[in-house]
GUMAR-891509 format. One line per 4 residues: number of its first residue (from 1); their letters; for each residue x, y, z of C-alpha. Coordinates in steps of 0.02 Angstrom, whole numbers. Layout:
REM GUMAR-891509
NUM) A) X:Y:Z  ...
This chain:
REM GUMAR-891509
1) MVTI) 0:0:0  142:120:43  232:74:-117  76:108:-220
5) QFTH) 49:277:-136  231:325:-163  221:276:-345  64:383:-366
9) IAFI) 150:534:-288  304:509:-397  194:502:-551  107:665:-503
13) LLLV) 276:749:-473  334:687:-644  179:761:-726  208:927:-637
17) RMKR) 389:927:-693  342:888:-872  212:1027:-869  341:1150:-804
21) MHHR) 462:1095:-939  327:1118:-1069  288:1292:-1005  473:1334:-1002
25) ALKS) 494:1276:-1182  338:1371:-1235  398:1528:-1146  567:1515:-1231
29) LLYE) 481:1494:-1399  377:1650:-1370  529:1755:-1327  617:1682:-1478
33) QVAR) 478:1744:-1591  488:1920:-1518  677:1914:-1540  650:1883:-1726
37) MGKA) 584:2060:-1736  732:2128:-1640  852:2036:-1756  766:2106:-1910
41) LSSP) 777:2283:-1838  960:2269:-1789  1026:2346:-1951  1028:2536:-1976
45) KRLE) 995:2511:-2162  842:2404:-2126  774:2539:-2012  800:2665:-2150
49) ILEM) 713:2552:-2275  564:2534:-2157  555:2722:-2137  553:2740:-2326
53) LAQG) 417:2610:-2346  315:2698:-2212  292:2835:-2343  222:2712:-2469
57) EKAV) 272:2560:-2570  437:2567:-2663  522:2470:-2802  690:2390:-2763
61) ETIV) 782:2511:-2877  708:2658:-2783  763:2585:-2618  938:2557:-2687
65) AEVG) 952:2738:-2744  879:2815:-2586  972:2710:-2458  1138:2709:-2551
69) IDVK) 1171:2523:-2562  1188:2401:-2706  1050:2285:-2767  1128:2130:-2688
73) LASA) 1136:2208:-2515  963:2284:-2531  893:2113:-2577  975:2036:-2423
77) HLKA) 902:2169:-2308  730:2151:-2386  738:1963:-2367  775:1983:-2181
81) LRTA) 628:2101:-2163  514:1981:-2258  570:1835:-2149  511:1934:-1998
85) HLVE) 349:1976:-2091  383:2162:-2076  369:2191:-2264  274:2114:-2409
89) VRRD) 314:2110:-2593  217:2107:-2756  276:2090:-2936  239:2225:-3064
93) GKRM) 306:2154:-3227  492:2133:-3197  493:2250:-3048  477:2196:-2867
97) IYRL) 375:2318:-2763  391:2316:-2573  274:2385:-2440  255:2374:-2252
101) SGAD) 152:2226:-2193  46:2341:-2084  29:2517:-2014  90:2452:-1846
105) VAQL) 263:2424:-1922  280:2611:-1952  224:2644:-1773  354:2520:-1711
109) GVML) 489:2622:-1797  427:2783:-1715  421:2703:-1543  595:2628:-1562
113) RHVA) 663:2799:-1609  577:2881:-1460  650:2754:-1339  823:2777:-1414
117) QEHL) 808:2966:-1398  752:2950:-1217  892:2834:-1160  1041:2862:-1275
121) LEMR) 1145:3018:-1252  1230:2987:-1420  1060:2991:-1504  1015:3158:-1426
125) MALR) 1183:3233:-1471  1167:3174:-1652  992:3249:-1664  1054:3416:-1596
129) QMVS) 1188:3417:-1730  1059:3376:-1863  946:3516:-1804  1087:3644:-1813
133) APEL) 966:3790:-1821  828:3757:-1692  754:3929:-1727  697:3857:-1893
137) LTQV) 584:3731:-1805  403:3777:-1783  366:3807:-1600  181:3763:-1597
141) SRKD) 105:3597:-1547  39:3472:-1673  -142:3514:-1634  -109:3701:-1648
145) LLAR) -18:3670:-1812  -169:3575:-1876  -288:3711:-1820  -184:3850:-1899
149) ARRG) -171:3753:-2062  -359:3726:-2062  -388:3913:-2041  -263:3955:-2178
153) EIVM) -146:4046:-2059  0:3939:-2117  39:3834:-2270  90:3655:-2233
157) LDVR) 210:3606:-2370  246:3423:-2408  413:3416:-2498  420:3227:-2520
161) PQAE) 399:3147:-2691  223:3159:-2761  190:2972:-2744  221:2981:-2557
165) YDTA) 104:3128:-2538  -29:3032:-2636  -12:2885:-2516  -42:2990:-2360
169) HLPH) -4:3166:-2302  -38:3286:-2160  -209:3369:-2166  -220:3528:-2270
173) ARSM) -43:3502:-2335  6:3556:-2509  119:3445:-2614  274:3528:-2685
177) PLAE) 417:3402:-2705  588:3472:-2664  647:3440:-2842  509:3555:-2908
181) LAHR) 509:3687:-2772  627:3813:-2853  518:3818:-3009  352:3834:-2916
185) LSEL) 386:3972:-2792  258:4084:-2878  122:3965:-2819  158:4002:-2636
189) PRDV) 85:4149:-2539  205:4274:-2461  87:4340:-2327  81:4181:-2219
193) EIVA) 213:4070:-2141  259:3909:-2230  294:3752:-2128  385:3616:-2225
197) YCRG) 393:3432:-2181  456:3271:-2257  485:3094:-2191  516:3131:-2008
201) PFCV) 658:3193:-1896  798:3108:-1993  742:3179:-2161  837:3330:-2229
205) MSDA) 725:3374:-2377  630:3497:-2268  793:3581:-2216  837:3610:-2398
209) AVAL) 661:3674:-2432  666:3799:-2288  838:3863:-2342  776:3889:-2521
213) LQTH) 616:3975:-2465  706:4093:-2347  832:4137:-2482  684:4197:-2587
217) GFRA) 608:4300:-2448  476:4180:-2381  441:4158:-2196  476:3973:-2178
221) RKTL) 503:3847:-2040  499:3658:-2029  423:3525:-1921  513:3364:-1875
225) DGVS) 352:3266:-1896  303:3160:-2042  152:3050:-2073  213:2911:-1956
229) EWLA) 242:3032:-1812  71:3110:-1840  -14:2940:-1833  85:2889:-1679
233) AGLP) 20:3045:-1592  -158:2990:-1631  -189:3130:-1757  -274:3110:-1925
237) VSAP) -189:3104:-2094  -263:3125:-2267  -260:2973:-2380  -349:2918:-2539
């Protein structure tokens, strides 16, 4: 009787141990899946590619030209992002067109950047160097900016390529790609301030736009926000 009872207890303990081992293995598997995302995001070039794709889908050759890498390396980065299901691809004739797998991927990039800025001194120092003229930044909040644009008190100027504007843009913004800006200055009013924006805080197209506008006598500033930052703040964007 004692032997039978002992055997029963030992069996129960074995089941408990197996259950704990199963839970441990399952827990490890879950963390492994999350780590896949971290691995895919561990390359600066992949982060830049994701930021580009947050503006709209792009062909491989466009990514190569914008990011400054060759086709072979771009394909390797895109494969890593596809493996983590962060991007998707479609074929358009001989061209391969990539896009983000969801709007949450763009928000992930914004959050990652915010955390890096909060905790990394090097990040903050680099941003200060990038924003070498802080007086050129608009000083109003996002909601105030939206309200002023709605009332026509400022002109929100989107200086990204037209295709990116067509995908999504800030409300009341006017499209004027940087490459066309110098030839279209006559279309802009001189009696209100112009606020330029592009792809976010790491984008320099808006800096070039502000410099050009000020050279021609316009009152111009920039905002560090782009579409992804606007969405992350819970504000609306305009899209087809």
